[in-house]
C-alpha positions as CSV (number, residue, x, y, z in Angstrom):
1,M,-4.2,20.0,22.7
2,L,-1.4,18.8,24.9
3,F,-0.9,15.5,26.3
4,T,1.1,16.0,29.5
5,E,0.6,12.8,31.3
6,R,2.8,10.5,29.0
7,P,4.1,10.9,25.9
8,L,2.0,9.7,22.9
9,R,3.0,6.0,21.8
10,L,3.4,5.5,18.1
11,G,3.3,1.8,17.3
12,T,4.9,0.8,14.1
13,R,6.5,-2.1,12.5
14,G,10.3,-2.3,12.4
15,S,11.5,-2.3,9.2
16,P,13.6,0.5,8.0
17,L,10.7,2.0,6.0
18,A,8.3,1.5,8.4
19,L,10.2,3.2,11.2
20,A,11.0,6.1,8.7
21,Q,7.4,6.5,7.9
22,A,7.0,6.6,11.7
23,H,9.6,9.3,12.1
24,M,7.8,11.2,9.7
25,T,4.4,11.0,11.4
26,A,5.6,11.8,14.7
27,Q,7.9,15.0,13.2
28,A,4.7,16.1,11.6
29,L,2.6,15.8,14.9
30,R,5.2,17.7,16.6
31,A,5.3,20.4,14.0
32,I,1.8,21.1,13.7
33,H,1.0,20.9,17.7
34,G,4.3,22.8,18.8
35,W,5.2,19.4,20.9
36,G,9.0,18.8,22.3
37,E,10.9,15.4,20.8
38,D,9.8,13.7,24.3
39,A,6.2,13.8,23.1
40,I,5.7,10.9,21.0
41,Q,7.3,7.5,22.0
42,I,8.0,5.0,18.8
43,V,7.0,1.6,19.5
44,T,8.5,-1.3,17.4
45,V,6.0,-4.2,17.1
46,Q,7.1,-7.1,15.3
47,T,4.4,-8.5,13.1
48,S,3.7,-12.0,11.6
49,G,4.1,-10.4,8.0
50,D,7.7,-9.2,9.3
51,R,8.3,-12.8,10.9
52,I,7.3,-15.0,7.8
53,Q,9.4,-14.3,4.9
54,D,9.1,-17.7,2.7
55,R,5.6,-17.7,1.7
56,A,3.0,-15.4,-0.2
57,L,0.9,-13.0,1.9
58,A,-2.2,-14.7,0.5
59,E,-1.4,-18.4,1.6
60,I,-0.7,-17.2,5.5
61,G,-3.6,-14.8,6.2
62,G,-3.4,-12.0,3.8
63,K,-3.0,-8.1,4.8
64,A,-4.1,-8.8,8.2
65,L,-0.4,-10.1,9.0
66,W,0.9,-6.7,8.8
67,T,-1.8,-5.2,10.9
68,K,-3.2,-7.8,13.5
69,E,-0.4,-7.1,16.2
70,L,-0.5,-3.6,15.9
71,D,-4.6,-3.6,16.6
72,R,-3.9,-5.9,19.3
73,A,-1.4,-3.5,21.0
74,L,-3.9,-0.5,20.6
75,V,-6.9,-2.4,22.0
76,D,-4.7,-3.6,24.7
77,G,-3.8,0.0,25.6
78,E,0.3,-0.7,24.7
79,I,0.1,2.2,22.0
80,D,-2.0,5.0,21.3
81,F,-1.9,5.2,17.7
82,S,0.0,3.4,14.7
83,V,1.1,3.8,11.2
84,H,0.9,1.9,8.3
85,S,1.5,2.1,4.6
86,M,-2.1,2.2,3.4
87,K,-1.7,-0.9,0.5
88,D,-1.0,-3.1,3.4
89,V,-4.1,-2.2,5.3
90,E,-7.2,-4.6,4.9
91,T,-9.4,-3.2,2.9
92,V,-12.3,-3.7,5.4
93,R,-11.1,-2.6,8.9
94,P,-12.8,-4.1,12.3
95,A,-14.9,-1.3,13.9
96,P,-12.8,-0.4,17.0
97,F,-10.5,1.1,14.8
98,H,-10.3,4.5,12.5
99,I,-8.2,5.9,9.9
100,A,-7.7,9.2,11.2
101,A,-5.1,10.8,9.1
102,M,-2.6,10.3,5.9
103,L,0.3,12.0,5.1
104,P,0.6,14.0,1.7
105,R,1.2,10.7,-0.9
106,A,4.6,10.5,-2.3
107,D,5.6,9.2,-5.9
108,V,2.8,6.4,-6.8
109,R,4.8,4.8,-9.4
110,D,6.8,1.0,-9.3
111,K,10.4,1.2,-10.2
112,L,12.1,-1.6,-12.4
113,V,15.2,-2.4,-10.4
114,G,17.9,-4.7,-12.3
115,A,17.5,-3.5,-16.0
116,A,16.8,0.3,-17.7
117,S,13.4,-1.5,-19.4
118,F,11.3,-4.6,-19.8
119,D,12.4,-4.5,-23.4
120,V,16.3,-5.4,-22.6
121,L,15.7,-7.9,-19.9
122,P,17.1,-11.0,-21.9
123,A,14.8,-13.8,-23.3
124,N,13.1,-15.5,-20.6
125,P,13.8,-13.5,-17.6
126,L,13.2,-14.5,-13.9
127,V,11.7,-11.5,-12.2
128,G,11.2,-11.3,-8.5
129,T,8.0,-10.3,-6.7
130,S,5.4,-11.2,-4.2
131,S,2.7,-8.9,-6.0
132,P,-0.2,-10.6,-7.8
133,R,-0.6,-7.2,-9.6
134,R,3.1,-6.6,-10.6
135,A,3.4,-10.4,-11.8
136,A,0.4,-9.8,-13.7
137,Q,1.4,-6.6,-15.3
138,V,5.0,-8.1,-16.0
139,K,3.2,-11.0,-17.8
140,R,1.2,-9.1,-19.9
141,M,4.2,-7.2,-21.2
142,R,6.6,-10.0,-21.2
143,P,4.8,-13.2,-21.6
144,D,8.0,-15.0,-21.7
145,A,9.0,-14.0,-18.2
146,T,9.1,-16.3,-15.0
147,I,7.6,-14.6,-11.7
148,T,9.7,-15.8,-8.4
149,L,8.5,-14.9,-5.2
150,F,10.4,-12.2,-3.7
151,R,9.9,-11.1,-0.3
152,G,11.3,-9.0,2.4
153,N,12.2,-5.3,2.9
154,V,13.7,-3.3,0.3
155,A,17.4,-4.1,1.6
156,T,16.7,-8.0,1.5
157,R,15.2,-7.7,-1.9
158,L,18.1,-5.9,-3.5
159,A,20.6,-8.1,-1.9
160,K,18.7,-11.0,-3.8
161,L,19.2,-9.2,-7.0
162,D,22.7,-8.5,-6.3
163,A,23.3,-12.4,-5.8
164,G,21.9,-13.0,-9.2
165,E,18.9,-14.6,-8.1
166,V,16.7,-13.2,-10.7
167,H,17.5,-10.5,-13.6
168,A,15.2,-8.0,-12.2
169,T,12.7,-7.1,-9.4
170,L,9.9,-4.1,-8.8
171,L,9.9,-1.8,-5.7
172,A,7.6,1.2,-5.0
173,A,9.3,4.7,-5.7
174,A,7.7,6.0,-2.7
175,G,9.7,3.4,-0.5
176,L,13.1,4.1,-2.1
177,D,12.4,8.1,-1.7
178,R,11.9,7.3,2.0
179,L,14.9,5.2,2.3
180,E,17.2,8.0,0.8
181,Q,17.6,5.5,-2.0
182,S,16.0,7.8,-4.9
183,D,18.7,6.9,-7.6
184,V,18.0,2.9,-7.2
185,G,16.0,1.6,-10.4
186,T,14.3,3.0,-13.4
187,L,10.8,4.8,-13.1
188,I,7.7,3.0,-14.9
189,P,5.0,5.4,-16.1
190,I,1.8,4.8,-14.9
191,E,0.5,4.0,-18.3
192,T,2.7,1.0,-18.4
193,M,1.9,-0.4,-14.7
194,L,-1.1,1.4,-13.0
195,P,0.1,1.1,-9.2
196,A,-1.6,-0.6,-6.4
197,P,-4.4,0.9,-4.5
198,S,-3.3,3.2,-1.8
199,Q,0.5,3.0,-3.1
200,G,2.8,5.7,-2.0
201,A,0.6,6.6,1.2
202,V,0.9,6.3,4.8
203,G,-2.0,6.1,7.1
204,I,-2.2,6.6,10.7
205,E,-5.1,4.7,12.8
206,T,-6.1,4.9,15.9
207,L,-9.3,3.7,18.5
208,A,-12.3,4.6,17.1
209,D,-13.5,6.1,20.5
210,N,-10.1,7.9,21.2
211,R,-11.5,11.4,20.4
212,P,-9.0,12.9,21.7
213,V,-6.2,10.9,19.8
214,R,-8.4,11.2,16.4
215,D,-8.5,15.2,16.8
216,A,-4.5,15.4,17.3
217,L,-4.0,13.2,14.4
218,A,-6.9,14.6,11.8
219,A,-4.6,18.1,12.3
220,I,-1.7,16.4,10.0
221,S,-4.2,14.5,7.5
222,N,-3.6,15.5,3.9
223,A,-7.3,15.8,2.1
224,D,-6.3,15.1,-1.3
225,T,-4.2,12.3,-0.2
226,Y,-7.1,10.7,2.1
227,D,-10.0,11.3,-0.8
228,A,-8.1,9.7,-3.4
229,V,-6.9,6.8,-1.4
230,M,-10.4,6.2,0.1
231,A,-12.1,6.2,-3.0
232,E,-9.0,3.6,-4.5
233,R,-10.4,1.4,-1.3
234,G,-13.9,1.6,-2.5
235,V,-12.8,-0.1,-6.0
236,L,-11.3,-3.0,-3.5
237,R,-15.0,-3.3,-1.6
238,G,-16.5,-3.4,-5.0
239,L,-14.4,-6.1,-6.2
240,G,-13.9,-7.6,-2.9
241,G,-10.7,-8.7,-3.7
242,T,-7.9,-10.9,-1.9
243,C,-4.1,-11.1,-1.9
244,H,-4.7,-13.5,-4.5
245,S,-6.2,-10.7,-6.9
246,P,-4.1,-8.7,-9.4
247,I,-5.9,-5.1,-8.6
248,A,-4.5,-1.9,-9.7
249,A,-6.2,1.5,-9.2
250,L,-5.5,5.2,-8.9
251,A,-7.6,8.3,-8.0
252,L,-6.0,12.0,-9.4
253,V,-7.4,15.0,-7.3
254,E,-9.5,17.3,-9.9
255,G,-10.4,20.2,-7.9
256,D,-13.9,19.0,-6.1
257,R,-13.7,15.8,-7.7
258,L,-11.6,12.8,-8.8
259,F,-10.5,10.9,-11.9
260,L,-10.6,7.1,-10.7
261,R,-8.8,4.5,-12.9
262,A,-8.6,1.1,-12.2
263,E,-7.9,-2.3,-13.7
264,I,-8.1,-6.2,-13.1
265,I,-5.6,-8.5,-14.7
266,S,-5.6,-12.1,-15.2
267,P,-2.4,-13.6,-13.5
268,D,-1.1,-14.5,-17.2
269,G,-1.6,-11.4,-18.2
270,T,-3.8,-12.1,-21.2
271,E,-6.5,-10.6,-19.7
272,T,-7.2,-6.8,-18.5
273,V,-10.2,-5.2,-18.0
274,R,-9.9,-1.4,-17.4
275,E,-12.4,1.2,-16.1
276,E,-12.6,4.8,-15.8
277,A,-14.5,7.4,-14.0
278,R,-15.1,10.9,-12.7
279,L,-16.8,11.2,-9.3
280,A,-17.2,13.6,-6.3
281,R,-14.8,13.3,-3.4
282,G,-16.2,11.1,-0.9
283,D,-18.5,9.1,-3.2
284,D,-17.7,5.7,-1.8
285,V,-21.1,4.6,-3.6
286,A,-19.5,5.6,-7.1
287,A,-16.2,3.9,-6.2
288,E,-17.5,0.6,-5.3
289,A,-19.5,0.5,-8.6
290,I,-16.3,0.8,-10.5
291,G,-15.2,-2.7,-8.7
292,R,-18.7,-4.1,-9.8
293,I,-18.4,-2.8,-13.5
294,L,-14.9,-4.3,-13.5
295,L,-16.4,-7.8,-12.5
296,D,-19.3,-7.6,-14.7
297,R,-16.9,-7.4,-17.8
298,A,-14.5,-9.9,-16.7
299,S,-14.2,-13.5,-17.9
300,P,-15.6,-16.0,-16.1
301,A,-12.1,-17.4,-15.2
302,L,-11.1,-13.8,-14.0
303,R,-14.2,-13.1,-12.2
304,A,-13.7,-16.4,-10.2
305,L,-10.3,-15.1,-8.7
306,F,-12.6,-12.2,-6.7
307,E,-15.6,-14.7,-5.9
308,G,-13.4,-17.1,-3.7
């Protein structure tokens, strides 16, 4: 398929990581379709999440702060498709939009930055993160830790750490790898910190009724990543989770099936509810059921985080 009238316009946030993921997407499309450099134009769109850095996402509109300006650009015809870190995409997307593809998933693990391990942190450590999941998992391991809000791009957070604002912070290994900063931080085993749903996955979205672009994007989609991430998002639907809710989930591909693990955690780390199951690829009903099972087994206080 060729788009000869004008370049395809790829919308992205302007952070270094978002731009790196946009260039990865553009290169994958050029390679598989045999397009030249001028076939895709990258269009930077500033989002509310980028502009507002002093408050937690849950206080100012949730994950839609990363997507709504890109969504508007799609609807208004300013861009033809957009690229997202999938863990930043709302669980339920408006009907006009379609997640058409996902790139091969990168490392799903978190990294501890500022210390070699949680055990060597000083007494009563100050840990910077804006993630309720990471905060709860840190409190589970180190009840003496104090969590402080840490937002901004990777460079901003590393600068705050270097300035001594906290003893340690946590970053996604995938983001550091894509920024060619793989030497930063210490990998945390999945058994210690189960990652956020969709962590390490890059998704590409377009309008649901734009069949030519959907077809072009489908050619670069990685089926293993797509199926695993959709299962993890199914858990989120079953939970009805919000940005306030500490949720972790990871699906691993096992042939024609998935091994799905998920957990919800109280903000103070004292309660963890876990569930795991093997399910067929594309079985959204089974994935959502995992979320409901977690809620059924949770204490009233933990369940209340997901019920409003």
